[in-house]
N, CA, C and O atoms as a GROMACS GRO file, in nm:
protein
  284
    1MET      N    1   3.045  -1.192  -2.386
    1MET     CA    2   3.039  -1.143  -2.250
    1MET      C    3   2.976  -1.252  -2.161
    1MET      O    4   2.872  -1.306  -2.197
    2PRO      N    5   3.037  -1.284  -2.048
    2PRO     CA    6   2.984  -1.389  -1.960
    2PRO      C    7   2.859  -1.342  -1.884
    2PRO      O    8   2.838  -1.223  -1.862
    3ASN      N    9   2.779  -1.439  -1.846
    3ASN     CA   10   2.662  -1.409  -1.764
    3ASN      C   11   2.707  -1.358  -1.627
    3ASN      O   12   2.810  -1.402  -1.575
    4LYS      N   13   2.632  -1.267  -1.569
    4LYS     CA   14   2.664  -1.214  -1.436
    4LYS      C   15   2.557  -1.263  -1.338
    4LYS      O   16   2.438  -1.257  -1.367
    5GLU      N   17   2.600  -1.310  -1.224
    5GLU     CA   18   2.510  -1.364  -1.123
    5GLU      C   19   2.498  -1.264  -1.008
    5GLU      O   20   2.598  -1.217  -0.955
    6TYR      N   21   2.374  -1.234  -0.969
    6TYR     CA   22   2.347  -1.142  -0.859
    6TYR      C   23   2.270  -1.214  -0.750
    6TYR      O   24   2.166  -1.275  -0.777
    7PRO      N   25   2.319  -1.209  -0.626
    7PRO     CA   26   2.243  -1.272  -0.517
    7PRO      C   27   2.128  -1.184  -0.473
    7PRO      O   28   2.138  -1.061  -0.477
    8TYR      N   29   2.019  -1.246  -0.430
    8TYR     CA   30   1.913  -1.174  -0.362
    8TYR      C   31   1.866  -1.261  -0.247
    8TYR      O   32   1.888  -1.382  -0.246
    9TYR      N   33   1.802  -1.201  -0.150
    9TYR     CA   34   1.777  -1.265  -0.023
    9TYR      C   35   1.629  -1.259   0.014
    9TYR      O   36   1.561  -1.160  -0.011
   10PHE      N   37   1.580  -1.369   0.074
   10PHE     CA   38   1.446  -1.375   0.130
   10PHE      C   39   1.459  -1.404   0.279
   10PHE      O   40   1.561  -1.455   0.324
   11ILE      N   41   1.356  -1.370   0.354
   11ILE     CA   42   1.349  -1.408   0.495
   11ILE      C   43   1.241  -1.515   0.507
   11ILE      O   44   1.130  -1.499   0.456
   12LYS      N   45   1.277  -1.624   0.574
   12LYS     CA   46   1.182  -1.733   0.592
   12LYS      C   47   1.166  -1.760   0.741
   12LYS      O   48   1.263  -1.764   0.816
   13LEU      N   49   1.041  -1.778   0.782
   13LEU     CA   50   1.008  -1.806   0.922
   13LEU      C   51   0.920  -1.931   0.921
   13LEU      O   52   0.801  -1.923   0.894
   14GLY      N   53   0.980  -2.045   0.950
   14GLY     CA   54   0.907  -2.172   0.940
   14GLY      C   55   0.874  -2.199   0.794
   14GLY      O   56   0.964  -2.210   0.710
   15THR      N   57   0.746  -2.210   0.762
   15THR     CA   58   0.704  -2.232   0.623
   15THR      C   59   0.659  -2.103   0.557
   15THR      O   60   0.610  -2.105   0.443
   16LEU      N   61   0.675  -1.991   0.625
   16LEU     CA   62   0.629  -1.862   0.574
   16LEU      C   63   0.745  -1.776   0.525
   16LEU      O   64   0.857  -1.788   0.574
   17TYR      N   65   0.716  -1.691   0.428
   17TYR     CA   66   0.814  -1.596   0.374
   17TYR      C   67   0.773  -1.453   0.411
   17TYR      O   68   0.654  -1.420   0.411
   18TYR      N   69   0.871  -1.370   0.441
   18TYR     CA   70   0.848  -1.229   0.475
   18TYR      C   71   0.796  -1.152   0.354
   18TYR      O   72   0.845  -1.169   0.242
   19VAL      N   73   0.695  -1.067   0.378
   19VAL     CA   74   0.639  -0.982   0.273
   19VAL      C   75   0.659  -0.834   0.303
   19VAL      O   76   0.699  -0.758   0.215
   20ASN      N   77   0.632  -0.792   0.427
   20ASN     CA   78   0.632  -0.648   0.456
   20ASN      C   79   0.643  -0.625   0.607
   20ASN      O   80   0.615  -0.714   0.688
   21VAL      N   81   0.685  -0.505   0.643
   21VAL     CA   82   0.685  -0.462   0.783
   21VAL      C   83   0.626  -0.322   0.790
   21VAL      O   84   0.646  -0.241   0.700
   22SER      N   85   0.553  -0.295   0.898
   22SER     CA   86   0.505  -0.159   0.920
   22SER      C   87   0.534  -0.123   1.065
   22SER      O   88   0.532  -0.208   1.154
   23TYR      N   89   0.561   0.005   1.086
   23TYR     CA   90   0.592   0.054   1.220
   23TYR      C   91   0.485   0.152   1.263
   23TYR      O   92   0.436   0.231   1.182
   24LYS      N   93   0.448   0.146   1.391
   24LYS     CA   94   0.349   0.238   1.447
   24LYS      C   95   0.401   0.289   1.580
   24LYS      O   96   0.471   0.218   1.652
   25ASP      N   97   0.364   0.411   1.612
   25ASP     CA   98   0.393   0.466   1.744
   25ASP      C   99   0.266   0.454   1.828
   25ASP      O  100   0.165   0.517   1.798
   26VAL      N  101   0.273   0.373   1.932
   26VAL     CA  102   0.160   0.356   2.022
   26VAL      C  103   0.204   0.405   2.159
   26VAL      O  104   0.290   0.346   2.224
   27LYS      N  105   0.144   0.516   2.200
   27LYS     CA  106   0.180   0.579   2.327
   27LYS      C  107   0.330   0.599   2.340
   27LYS      O  108   0.391   0.566   2.442
   28LYS      N  109   0.389   0.654   2.233
   28LYS     CA  110   0.530   0.689   2.226
   28LYS      C  111   0.623   0.568   2.232
   28LYS      O  112   0.740   0.580   2.268
   29LYS      N  113   0.571   0.450   2.197
   29LYS     CA  114   0.653   0.330   2.188
   29LYS      C  115   0.636   0.274   2.047
   29LYS      O  116   0.524   0.252   2.001
   30GLU      N  117   0.748   0.252   1.979
   30GLU     CA  118   0.742   0.202   1.842
   30GLU      C  119   0.714   0.052   1.843
   30GLU      O  120   0.780  -0.025   1.913
   31ILE      N  121   0.615   0.012   1.763
   31ILE     CA  122   0.576  -0.128   1.752
   31ILE      C  123   0.585  -0.169   1.605
   31ILE      O  124   0.538  -0.098   1.517
   32ALA      N  125   0.646  -0.285   1.580
   32ALA     CA  126   0.660  -0.335   1.444
   32ALA      C  127   0.558  -0.447   1.420
   32ALA      O  128   0.531  -0.528   1.508
   33SER      N  129   0.503  -0.448   1.299
   33SER     CA  130   0.410  -0.552   1.257
   33SER      C  131   0.463  -0.613   1.128
   33SER      O  132   0.487  -0.542   1.031
   34TYR      N  133   0.482  -0.745   1.127
   34TYR     CA  134   0.538  -0.814   1.012
   34TYR      C  135   0.430  -0.893   0.940
   34TYR      O  136   0.341  -0.950   1.003
   35GLU      N  137   0.439  -0.896   0.808
   35GLU     CA  138   0.346  -0.975   0.727
   35GLU      C  139   0.423  -1.088   0.660
   35GLU      O  140   0.534  -1.068   0.610
   36PHE      N  141   0.364  -1.208   0.659
   36PHE     CA  142   0.425  -1.326   0.599
   36PHE      C  143   0.324  -1.396   0.508
   36PHE      O  144   0.204  -1.374   0.520
   37THR      N  145   0.374  -1.478   0.417
   37THR     CA  146   0.289  -1.552   0.324
   37THR      C  147   0.347  -1.690   0.296
   37THR      O  148   0.466  -1.713   0.314
   38HIS      N  149   0.261  -1.781   0.252
   38HIS     CA  150   0.306  -1.913   0.204
   38HIS      C  151   0.346  -1.907   0.057
   38HIS      O  152   0.416  -1.995   0.009
   39ASP      N  153   0.301  -1.804  -0.013
   39ASP     CA  154   0.318  -1.792  -0.159
   39ASP      C  155   0.450  -1.723  -0.193
   39ASP      O  156   0.462  -1.601  -0.177
   40GLU      N  157   0.548  -1.800  -0.238
   40GLU     CA  158   0.680  -1.744  -0.268
   40GLU      C  159   0.678  -1.640  -0.380
   40GLU      O  160   0.768  -1.558  -0.390
   41SER      N  161   0.575  -1.643  -0.465
   41SER     CA  162   0.570  -1.548  -0.577
   41SER      C  163   0.544  -1.404  -0.534
   41SER      O  164   0.566  -1.312  -0.612
   42VAL      N  165   0.497  -1.382  -0.411
   42VAL     CA  166   0.473  -1.245  -0.364
   42VAL      C  167   0.572  -1.202  -0.256
   42VAL      O  168   0.552  -1.100  -0.188
   43VAL      N  169   0.679  -1.278  -0.239
   43VAL     CA  170   0.780  -1.249  -0.138
   43VAL      C  171   0.859  -1.126  -0.175
   43VAL      O  172   0.887  -1.102  -0.293
   44PHE      N  173   0.896  -1.046  -0.075
   44PHE     CA  174   0.977  -0.927  -0.097
   44PHE      C  175   1.124  -0.966  -0.097
   44PHE      O  176   1.174  -1.013   0.006
   45PRO      N  177   1.195  -0.949  -0.208
   45PRO     CA  178   1.338  -0.982  -0.212
   45PRO      C  179   1.423  -0.863  -0.166
   45PRO      O  180   1.390  -0.748  -0.193
   46PHE      N  181   1.531  -0.893  -0.098
   46PHE     CA  182   1.629  -0.790  -0.058
   46PHE      C  183   1.752  -0.807  -0.145
   46PHE      O  184   1.786  -0.919  -0.185
   47ASP      N  185   1.819  -0.696  -0.175
   47ASP     CA  186   1.942  -0.706  -0.253
   47ASP      C  187   2.065  -0.672  -0.170
   47ASP      O  188   2.177  -0.677  -0.221
   48THR      N  189   2.046  -0.638  -0.044
   48THR     CA  190   2.157  -0.602   0.045
   48THR      C  191   2.158  -0.695   0.165
   48THR      O  192   2.062  -0.700   0.241
   49GLU      N  193   2.267  -0.769   0.183
   49GLU     CA  194   2.274  -0.870   0.288
   49GLU      C  195   2.262  -0.810   0.428
   49GLU      O  196   2.200  -0.871   0.515
   50SER      N  197   2.319  -0.694   0.452
   50SER     CA  198   2.314  -0.636   0.587
   50SER      C  199   2.172  -0.597   0.627
   50SER      O  200   2.134  -0.612   0.743
   51ILE      N  201   2.093  -0.548   0.532
   51ILE     CA  202   1.955  -0.511   0.562
   51ILE      C  203   1.872  -0.636   0.592
   51ILE      O  204   1.795  -0.638   0.689
   52VAL      N  205   1.888  -0.740   0.510
   52VAL     CA  206   1.809  -0.861   0.532
   52VAL      C  207   1.848  -0.929   0.663
   52VAL      O  208   1.763  -0.989   0.729
   53LYS      N  209   1.975  -0.922   0.702
   53LYS     CA  210   2.018  -0.979   0.829
   53LYS      C  211   1.951  -0.908   0.945
   53LYS      O  212   1.905  -0.972   1.039
   54GLN      N  213   1.945  -0.776   0.939
   54GLN     CA  214   1.879  -0.698   1.045
   54GLN      C  215   1.731  -0.735   1.054
   54GLN      O  216   1.679  -0.755   1.164
   55MET      N  217   1.662  -0.743   0.940
   55MET     CA  218   1.520  -0.776   0.940
   55MET      C  219   1.498  -0.919   0.991
   55MET      O  220   1.405  -0.942   1.068
   56ALA      N  221   1.582  -1.013   0.951
   56ALA     CA  222   1.569  -1.152   0.997
   56ALA      C  223   1.589  -1.161   1.148
   56ALA      O  224   1.520  -1.236   1.217
   57ASP      N  225   1.684  -1.084   1.200
   57ASP     CA  226   1.707  -1.081   1.345
   57ASP      C  227   1.585  -1.025   1.418
   57ASP      O  228   1.548  -1.074   1.524
   58GLU      N  229   1.523  -0.921   1.361
   58GLU     CA  230   1.408  -0.858   1.425
   58GLU      C  231   1.287  -0.951   1.430
   58GLU      O  232   1.217  -0.956   1.531
   59CYS      N  233   1.261  -1.024   1.323
   59CYS     CA  234   1.139  -1.105   1.317
   59CYS      C  235   1.164  -1.251   1.353
   59CYS      O  236   1.069  -1.328   1.362
   60GLY      N  237   1.289  -1.291   1.373
   60GLY     CA  238   1.319  -1.428   1.414
   60GLY      C  239   1.330  -1.527   1.299
   60GLY      O  240   1.328  -1.648   1.322
   61GLY      N  241   1.340  -1.477   1.177
   61GLY     CA  242   1.350  -1.565   1.062
   61GLY      C  243   1.493  -1.594   1.023
   61GLY      O  244   1.586  -1.544   1.086
   62HIS      N  245   1.511  -1.675   0.920
   62HIS     CA  246   1.644  -1.700   0.868
   62HIS      C  247   1.650  -1.661   0.721
   62HIS      O  248   1.547  -1.646   0.656
   63ILE      N  249   1.770  -1.644   0.669
   63ILE     CA  250   1.792  -1.590   0.535
   63ILE      C  251   1.802  -1.702   0.433
   63ILE      O  252   1.872  -1.801   0.455
   64ILE      N  253   1.730  -1.687   0.322
   64ILE     CA  254   1.738  -1.776   0.208
   64ILE      C  255   1.805  -1.697   0.096
   64ILE      O  256   1.760  -1.588   0.061
   65VAL      N  257   1.913  -1.751   0.039
   65VAL     CA  258   1.986  -1.682  -0.069
   65VAL      C  259   1.951  -1.749  -0.202
   65VAL      O  260   1.957  -1.871  -0.216
   66LYS      N  261   1.914  -1.666  -0.299
   66LYS     CA  262   1.888  -1.716  -0.435
   66LYS      C  263   1.973  -1.631  -0.530
   66LYS      O  264   2.028  -1.528  -0.490
   67SER      N  265   1.984  -1.674  -0.655
   67SER     CA  266   2.065  -1.602  -0.752
   67SER      C  267   1.982  -1.567  -0.874
   67SER      O  268   1.896  -1.643  -0.918
   68LEU      N  269   2.010  -1.449  -0.926
   68LEU     CA  270   1.950  -1.403  -1.052
   68LEU      C  271   2.065  -1.394  -1.152
   68LEU      O  272   2.164  -1.326  -1.128
   69ILE      N  273   2.051  -1.463  -1.262
   69ILE     CA  274   2.156  -1.462  -1.364
   69ILE      C  275   2.112  -1.370  -1.478
   69ILE      O  276   2.008  -1.392  -1.540
   70CYS      N  277   2.192  -1.268  -1.503
   70CYS     CA  278   2.164  -1.173  -1.610
   70CYS      C  279   2.249  -1.209  -1.729
   70CYS      O  280   2.369  -1.236  -1.717
   71ILE      N  281   2.186  -1.210  -1.843
   71ILE     CA  282   2.255  -1.247  -1.968
   71ILE      C  283   2.299  -1.121  -2.040
   71ILE      O  284   2.359  -1.128  -2.147
   0.00000   0.00000   0.00000
């Protein structure tokens, strides 16, 4: 059986990688807060390209594509 390759996506903003987002309602206005890190080992990976594109557009980052090879 051949190896199967699965893409996964990170968001990068300058030298930082996306970790998390939280939303709050402040006086009936939704505000988003994004967390970033320099440490790639704690980065949150996305498995759906459309979701990561939306998040990258919201925070101003760009998408990094990596592959996971399953044996």
